[in-house]
N, C-alpha and C positions, 0 to 999 in steps of 0.2 A: 503493500500501500504505500510505503513511502515513495516509490517510484511514480507513481500516479501524478501529483503535481508536477514533477520534474518533464514530463510529457507535454505539458500544455501550459506551465508557469514558469518564468526563469527570469534571470538578470545577466547583463553584461556591463562591462565598466568600459568606458572608451572617452580619454581625454578628459578625465575629471568628472564625468557624468555618470551615474549609475542609472542605466534604462532597465525598467521593471515590466515586464509582458506578464500580464494576468489573463487568466481565462475567467470572466465573469458569466459565462454561458453555463446553465447550469443541466441542460439536456443530458449530457454525458455523463453526469455525476454519479449515478448509480453503476454504472458499468466501470467508470474509473476507480470509485471508491470501496467497491463490494470484492472481496476475493472471491474466486469462483467456487471454492470449497467451504465457503460460508453458509449455513442453513438459511434458510428463508425466514425472514422476520415476521412474526403474526401478531404481535401486540406492543405497545410503546415503543414502535420502531423510531429511530431517527429520521429527519428529513436528510435525504441525501444531498440536495441542493444546498441546504443550510451549511452542513459538514463540509462540503467541497469550498464554499467560500470563507468558512471560518480556517480551514487548513490553509488556504492561501493567504488568509489576513495573517496568520502566525509566520509563515513564510515570509510575507512583505515586511513584517515589522523586523523579523531579524536581517532581512537583507538592506532595510535602512539604517538599522542600527550599527551594522559593521561596515557600512559606505566608507571605503576609503578617500572618496572624493569630496567636492563640496556641494554638488547637487545631486538630485534624485529626480526622475521623470517616470510616472507610471503609465502605461497605457494598456487600455482593453476596451473592448467593444461597447457593452452597455455603458449608459451614462450612471454617475452618481445622482446627479439633478437633471431633471430635463421638465421641459415645459409643454412637452408634447402627450396629447391625451394616450392614456393606455401604456405610457412608457416611465411610471413609476417605479424605479428598481429598489424598491424598500430594504430588499434583502442585501443587496451590493453596498448600499449605503450603511446599513447597520453593521456588516462585517468590516467594512474598510476605511468609512471615513473617519471613525476615531484614530486609526494608525495615520491617515493623512494628517490630521489635525495634531497629533501629538508629535509628528514627525517634521512637521510644518512644510508638507508638500502642499502646494496650491492648487486649486481648480482653476481650470479655463474652459 
């Protein structure tokens, strides 16, 4: 399971900037976060999408914390804030906005 986020979320450093690429899409969360040999969950099951965003939130926090450069840029498909109808990505905002705010990553 530790390999799952590395397949779609990662960072790279270039000229003093840490670029963080995240996967805000939760459609593949169940496939990526559930080992094949895990029995099916029948009650009190965790939400794979929330787990997916939370795991990446912790990964994001660690990547920002050990950033050797001065700057960090996070990129992902779904917006944290959107004025478009039907595009309120509350799960993304809940999982990642606190990391952005505590580490000083601005939104644009």
